[in-house]
N, C-alpha and C positions, 0 to 999 in steps of 0.2 A: 234760650234763657230759662224756660220752665224746667227743662231737664236738668240744667245746671243748678238751679235752686233746689230741686228735689234731691239731687245727689249730695249737696252740701249737708243736708240734714239726715242722710241715710247712715247706716251703720258702717259705711265705708269699705265694704267687701265687694270688689268689682272684678268680674271676669271679662277678659277680652279674647274673643275668638280671633285667631290669626295674629296673635300678639307678636309673633316673630317677623311679620311682614312690614312693609313700608308704612302703611297707614296704621295698622295695629300697634306697631312699635312706637310710633309717635304718640298714640293715645295712651299706651302704657306709661311712657315717660311723663306725660302731662299729669296723669292720675297719681303717679308716685310723688311728683312735685307738690301736689295738692294734699298729700298725706293719706291717701287711700291705701288699703291692703289690696294688692292687685295679683290676680292669677291669670294664666293664659291657657287656652285650649288650641292645640295645633297638631298637625300630622307628625311633626318632628320636634326633637329637642333643640333648643336654641341657646347656645352658650351666652349670648349677650343678655338674655333674660335671666339666666342664672347669676350673672355678674350684678344684676340689679336686685337680686333676692326675690324674684318673681316665682311663685309656685307654678309649675308647669304640669299640665295634663296633656298626655299624648293620646290621640285617637282620631277617628274619622267622624265628621259631622253627621254622617248617615247612621251612625251607631247610637241609637237613642239612649241606651244605658250609659255609654261613655259621656255623652253630653249631659245627661241628668246628673251623673256623679260630679262632673266639673261645676255644674250650676248649684250644687248643694251648698247651702249657707252663704249664698251671695245675695246682694241687694240689687245689683244692676248688672246687665250684660251689654257690652258693646260688641255687636256681631260684625266683624270686618273680614272674616274668612270667606273665601270664594274660589271657585275654579274660574280663572280669568282666561280671556282669549276667545277665539272663534273657531279654532280647529281642535279636533279630537272627538272621541266617541261621545255620542249624545248621552249615554247612560252616565258617564263620568260627570258631566255638567248637571244632569238631573239629580244624581245622588248627593253631590256636594251642595249645589246652589238651591235646589228646591227642598229635598228631604232635610238637608242640614239646617236650612232656615226654619222649616216646620218644627224640627226638634228643638 
């Protein structure tokens, strides 16, 4: 409730990391319905976001400069991007989930 009230009074520029995913996509659509200017930061380009006129930034969360560039001129960030699952190289999870969140 507090975050919702703060966002209503913000300048309405919102970044969603992982905006092309299931959770991120739902948040993108909800924010757009509420009249916010929404951008997305993802590893890949997502045609469904282009169809919604969402500005897309492509990059890896572990790349500080790419994340900083995407966050420039935003009021709020919804961080929904992550490497999910339990299998795979430890470094892949560390770079995406830990360093990405730190960035």
